[in-house]
Every structure is written in structure tokens, then in C-alpha cells.
C-alpha positions as CSV (number, residue, x, y, z in Angstrom):
1,M,0.1,0.1,0.0
2,K,1.1,3.5,-0.8
3,I,-0.3,6.9,0.5
4,G,-0.5,9.7,-2.0
5,F,-2.0,13.2,-2.0
6,N,-3.8,14.7,-5.0
7,L,-2.2,18.0,-6.0
8,L,-5.4,19.6,-7.4
9,L,-5.7,21.1,-3.9
10,W,-3.0,23.5,-5.1
11,T,-2.9,23.5,-8.9
12,T,-4.1,22.1,-12.2
13,H,-0.5,22.2,-13.6
14,V,2.4,21.3,-11.7
15,T,5.6,23.3,-12.3
16,D,8.9,24.3,-10.5
17,A,6.8,26.8,-8.4
18,D,5.0,23.8,-6.6
19,T,8.4,22.4,-5.4
20,V,7.9,23.7,-1.7
21,V,4.5,21.9,-1.6
22,L,6.1,18.6,-3.1
23,E,8.9,18.9,-0.3
24,Q,6.2,19.4,2.4
25,L,4.4,16.3,1.3
26,K,7.3,14.3,1.3
27,A,8.4,15.5,4.7
28,A,4.9,14.5,6.0
29,G,5.5,11.1,5.0
30,Y,3.7,10.6,1.6
31,D,4.9,8.0,-0.7
32,G,3.8,9.9,-3.8
33,V,1.6,12.6,-5.3
34,E,-1.4,12.5,-7.9
35,V,-0.2,14.8,-10.7
36,P,-3.1,16.7,-12.7
37,V,-2.6,16.1,-16.5
38,F,-4.7,19.2,-17.9
39,E,-2.1,20.8,-20.2
40,G,1.6,20.5,-21.3
41,D,3.4,17.8,-23.4
42,E,5.2,14.7,-22.8
43,A,8.6,16.5,-22.3
44,H,7.1,18.6,-19.4
45,Y,5.9,15.5,-17.6
46,A,9.1,13.6,-18.3
47,A,11.0,16.4,-16.6
48,L,8.6,16.6,-13.8
49,G,9.0,12.9,-13.3
50,S,12.8,13.4,-13.0
51,R,12.2,16.1,-10.4
52,L,9.9,13.7,-8.5
53,D,12.5,11.0,-8.6
54,G,14.9,13.5,-7.0
55,L,12.5,14.2,-4.1
56,G,11.7,10.5,-3.7
57,L,8.1,10.7,-4.6
58,D,6.3,8.1,-6.6
59,R,3.1,9.3,-8.5
60,T,-0.2,8.7,-10.1
61,A,-1.9,10.9,-12.5
62,V,-5.5,12.5,-12.6
63,A,-7.3,13.8,-15.7
64,I,-10.8,14.7,-16.9
65,V,-12.5,15.5,-20.1
66,Q,-12.2,19.2,-20.5
67,D,-14.7,20.1,-23.3
68,E,-17.4,18.9,-25.7
69,A,-14.9,19.0,-28.5
70,R,-13.1,16.1,-27.1
71,N,-15.9,14.1,-25.7
72,P,-15.5,10.2,-26.3
73,I,-19.3,9.7,-26.0
74,S,-20.3,12.5,-28.3
75,G,-22.9,11.8,-30.9
76,D,-20.6,13.6,-33.3
77,R,-18.0,11.4,-34.9
78,A,-15.4,13.9,-35.2
79,C,-15.7,14.9,-31.6
80,R,-15.5,11.2,-30.5
81,R,-12.4,10.7,-32.6
82,A,-10.9,13.9,-30.9
83,G,-11.9,12.4,-27.6
84,V,-10.0,9.2,-28.3
85,D,-7.0,11.0,-29.2
86,Y,-7.3,13.0,-26.1
87,L,-7.4,9.9,-24.1
88,K,-4.3,8.6,-25.9
89,W,-2.5,12.0,-25.1
90,L,-3.2,11.4,-21.5
91,V,-1.8,8.0,-21.6
92,D,1.4,9.3,-23.3
93,C,1.9,12.2,-20.9
94,S,1.2,10.0,-17.8
95,A,3.7,7.3,-19.1
96,A,6.2,10.1,-19.6
97,L,5.8,11.1,-15.9
98,G,6.3,7.6,-14.8
99,A,2.9,7.4,-13.2
100,E,1.8,4.0,-11.8
101,V,-2.0,4.8,-12.5
102,L,-3.8,7.3,-14.5
103,C,-7.3,7.9,-13.0
104,G,-10.3,10.2,-13.5
105,P,-13.7,10.6,-15.0
106,F,-12.4,10.7,-18.6
107,Y,-15.6,9.6,-20.3
108,Q,-17.6,12.8,-20.5
109,P,-17.1,16.6,-19.9
110,L,-17.9,17.3,-16.2
111,G,-21.3,19.3,-15.5
112,V,-22.8,18.1,-18.7
113,F,-26.2,16.5,-18.5
114,S,-28.6,14.9,-20.9
115,G,-31.5,14.6,-18.6
116,S,-31.3,10.8,-18.2
117,G,-28.7,8.2,-17.7
118,P,-26.5,7.2,-20.5
119,T,-28.0,5.7,-23.5
120,D,-27.0,2.2,-24.8
121,A,-25.1,4.0,-27.7
122,E,-23.3,6.2,-25.3
123,W,-22.4,3.2,-23.1
124,D,-21.0,1.4,-26.2
125,R,-19.0,4.5,-27.0
126,I,-17.5,4.6,-23.6
127,V,-16.5,0.8,-23.9
128,A,-15.1,1.4,-27.4
129,A,-13.0,4.6,-26.3
130,H,-11.6,3.0,-23.2
131,T,-10.7,-0.3,-25.0
132,E,-8.7,1.7,-27.3
133,M,-7.2,3.7,-24.5
134,A,-6.3,0.6,-22.5
135,A,-4.7,-0.9,-25.8
136,H,-2.6,2.3,-26.2
137,A,-1.4,2.0,-22.6
138,A,-0.4,-1.7,-22.8
139,G,3.3,-2.2,-22.1
140,S,3.7,1.3,-20.5
141,G,3.4,0.0,-17.0
142,L,0.3,2.3,-16.6
143,T,-2.8,1.1,-15.0
144,I,-6.0,3.1,-16.0
145,A,-8.6,3.6,-13.3
146,V,-11.9,5.0,-14.4
147,E,-13.8,7.1,-11.8
148,P,-17.5,7.0,-11.3
149,L,-18.8,10.5,-10.1
150,N,-22.0,11.4,-8.3
151,R,-25.0,12.3,-10.3
152,F,-24.5,15.9,-9.6
153,E,-21.3,15.9,-11.6
154,C,-22.0,13.7,-14.4
155,Y,-24.6,11.3,-15.8
156,A,-22.6,8.5,-17.7
157,L,-21.1,6.7,-14.9
158,N,-22.3,7.1,-11.2
159,T,-21.9,3.8,-9.3
160,A,-19.1,1.3,-8.5
161,E,-21.3,-1.5,-9.9
162,R,-21.5,0.3,-13.3
163,A,-17.7,1.0,-13.2
164,A,-16.9,-2.5,-12.4
165,A,-19.3,-3.5,-15.4
166,L,-17.3,-1.1,-17.6
167,A,-14.1,-2.7,-16.4
168,R,-15.3,-6.1,-17.5
169,A,-16.5,-4.9,-20.7
170,V,-13.2,-3.3,-21.6
171,G,-11.6,-6.5,-20.4
172,S,-7.9,-5.5,-20.2
173,D,-5.5,-6.3,-17.3
174,N,-4.3,-2.7,-17.2
175,Y,-7.9,-1.2,-16.7
176,G,-10.0,-1.0,-13.6
177,Y,-12.1,1.6,-11.6
178,L,-11.4,3.9,-8.9
179,Y,-13.3,3.8,-5.7
180,D,-13.8,7.1,-4.2
181,T,-15.2,7.5,-0.5
182,F,-17.0,10.9,-1.4
183,H,-18.9,9.7,-4.3
184,A,-19.7,6.4,-2.8
185,N,-21.0,8.2,0.2
186,I,-23.6,9.8,-2.1
187,E,-24.4,7.1,-4.7
188,E,-24.0,3.8,-2.8
189,K,-26.7,2.2,-0.6
190,D,-23.8,0.5,1.2
191,P,-20.6,2.5,0.6
192,V,-18.5,-0.1,2.5
193,G,-20.4,-3.2,1.2
194,V,-19.7,-2.4,-2.4
195,I,-16.0,-2.7,-1.8
196,A,-16.2,-6.5,-1.6
197,E,-18.6,-6.6,-4.5
198,T,-16.4,-5.0,-6.9
199,A,-12.8,-5.5,-5.6
200,G,-12.1,-7.6,-8.6
201,Q,-12.1,-4.5,-10.8
202,M,-10.7,-2.1,-8.3
203,A,-7.6,-0.5,-9.4
204,H,-7.2,2.8,-7.2
205,V,-8.7,4.3,-4.2
206,H,-9.5,8.0,-3.1
207,I,-9.7,9.0,0.3
208,S,-11.9,12.0,0.5
209,E,-14.2,13.4,3.3
210,N,-18.1,13.8,2.7
211,D,-17.6,17.6,2.6
212,R,-14.3,17.4,0.5
213,G,-12.3,18.9,3.4
214,T,-10.0,17.2,5.9
215,P,-10.4,13.5,6.0
216,G,-11.4,12.4,9.6
217,R,-13.4,15.5,10.3
218,G,-16.7,14.5,8.7
219,H,-18.9,11.5,8.8
220,I,-17.2,8.9,6.4
221,D,-16.5,5.8,8.2
222,F,-12.9,5.4,7.2
223,Q,-12.0,2.7,9.6
224,A,-14.8,0.4,8.1
225,T,-13.5,1.4,4.6
226,F,-9.9,0.4,5.4
227,D,-11.0,-2.9,7.0
228,A,-13.1,-3.7,3.9
229,L,-10.3,-3.0,1.6
230,R,-7.9,-5.2,3.6
231,R,-10.4,-8.0,3.5
232,A,-10.8,-7.7,-0.1
233,G,-7.0,-7.9,-0.7
234,Y,-6.6,-4.5,-1.9
235,D,-2.9,-3.2,-1.7
236,G,-2.6,-0.4,-4.0
237,W,-2.6,3.5,-3.5
238,L,-4.7,5.2,-0.9
239,T,-4.6,8.7,-2.4
240,V,-6.1,11.6,-0.4
241,E,-8.3,14.0,-2.2
242,A,-9.4,17.3,-0.8
243,F,-10.6,20.5,-2.6
244,G,-10.5,24.3,-1.7
245,H,-11.8,27.4,-3.2
246,A,-8.5,29.0,-4.4
247,L,-8.7,27.6,-8.0
248,P,-11.8,29.1,-9.6
249,D,-12.4,26.3,-12.3
250,I,-11.8,23.5,-9.7
251,A,-14.0,25.2,-7.1
252,A,-16.8,25.5,-9.8
253,A,-16.4,21.9,-10.9
254,T,-16.4,20.5,-7.3
255,K,-19.0,23.0,-6.0
256,V,-16.8,24.4,-3.3
257,W,-18.0,27.8,-2.1
258,R,-16.7,28.0,1.5
259,P,-13.7,27.2,3.4
260,L,-13.5,23.7,4.3
261,F,-10.5,23.5,6.4
262,D,-8.1,25.9,8.3
263,S,-5.0,25.3,6.0
264,E,-3.7,22.9,3.5
265,A,-1.1,21.8,6.0
266,Q,-4.0,20.6,8.4
267,V,-5.4,18.5,5.4
268,F,-2.3,16.7,4.6
269,T,-0.9,16.3,8.1
270,E,-4.1,14.9,9.5
271,A,-5.0,12.9,6.5
272,I,-1.7,10.8,6.6
273,A,-2.2,10.1,10.2
274,L,-5.7,9.0,9.5
275,V,-4.7,6.7,6.6
276,R,-1.6,5.1,8.3
277,G,-3.1,4.6,11.4
278,G,-6.5,3.3,10.1
279,W,-4.5,0.9,7.6
280,M,-2.3,-0.4,10.3
281,A,-5.4,-0.9,12.6
282,S,-7.3,-2.7,9.7
283,E,-4.6,-5.5,9.8
284,A,-5.8,-6.6,13.1
285,H,-9.5,-6.6,11.8
286,A,-9.0,-8.2,8.4
């Protein structure tokens, strides 16, 4: 098991200006960081990977579909093709970074709704696009982890059950789904029980409080979550994800309008204590 921290708390594009944050996370005891792949090129991410190596930080990557022009489930053929090309670009940048996992809701633009769930045609388009994405990542050492989001952020993929079904439909060893405690708290009738039901397709985990603030200061039952992950045999990344309102675009996407914590340092220091202590305690419960 590795403990990571998602850098979207500070930035959508990691540069040398973020070195102090990276050093603080390393000093706090994190094994690695989750790097946003929103812009830039392979050379940028290769250089960033070298800097992270120098700091002793492993990494995963996180990405979204940013616009309708690159929507893999669009009814427009050209947009779908651009969407698949974009997914391949995400893979290439993440591989250049040296990321172990590329995760995120990269199946539709955030905050776009059709008024219903995905049609059969849209589902087939997700499967086709992500099958091509997984094939492109083959041999790179990169695992793809698709993230179901709650119904207030997207409509195409909302539950662990459907995400696990998508992973089975794609059928690649390097493709699974991301279990996120925040989204599961909204969408799952049994947020902890669904872990055992979908563990075979689980490739990544986000540790996120019910209000997106400091893990452990809300009502998510993290100990029960750690226990269930242990029992299911999960031994991958536990990556902390929290959001503030300092980045307008991210605040708008995550609907964060008010302060959720006293400081970023509070979030990452309390979170690693929670995860490390909870995981150690779960060994006795498994």
C-alpha cells in the first residue's frame, strides 16, 4: 500500500513553483503525489517525473474530459475521434511522468447532463473509447482507473457497480475502476459493502471526506473502509483528495463555495495520520 496526495488542492498544472508543496508532502511522509494532466506535453511530464524522482516521490496521474470538442461519448463522430486521441495523449503524458496509475472521469465533460442516464449507444462509445485507451497503454506500466462520479457532476457513470461492469466490458488487465469515498457516500446504498462486491475490478482508491475537506473531520467511516479494503485484498494506492476554493475552475467543478479547512497543512498532516493509523489498525481487523 502507498499513500498519495492529489495536487488539485493547489494547482491544475504542476511546475517548479510547486516544489515547496512537494517537499512538504514528502516531509509529511507521503509515498507519492497525484499529478493533474490538464495541459503541457510529454517533455514537461518527463522532466517533472525526474524532479519527483529526485524528491523520492512516486506518482499517479489524474485527468478529466475538459470540453465537448473532445468528448468520447459525443454523438458527433469527429468529437468522438478527438476524444479518443485526447485519451491517448493522457496516456502518453502519464507514461512520460512515470505514473503508476492514470485515474479520473475521462468519459464525458464534467457538469454536462442529458436529462437521463447514458443511452446504450453512449455506453457502447465509452467501452469502445476506453478499450482503445487501454490498448494504447499496454506495455507502458500504466494502469487506467476510471472514476464514477456522483449524479450531480455527471450522468454517464455514477456507481461502483457500473464502473466494475465497464472494467469487465473493456476486459484489459491494465484497466479497472477508482473507488472514491466521497462519491460512494452519495451514490452507494452500502458504501463499504460495495468494496467486496467490486474488488476484482478496483484499481485505485481516493480517500475523501463527505464535505471534500479534511479526512477524519466528517462522517465517512474510514476505518470500516480500510477494513473492507484489507479483507478484499486491496494493496494499491490510498490517495487523499481534498478541494478548496482557491482555484476558481476546480472550485466551480467541485461546488466548493466556502472554506472547508483551516489550512492545506492541516489537511495533509491529519490525512496521513488517519490513513496510516487506519490501515495499520485494519490489519488486526482483516
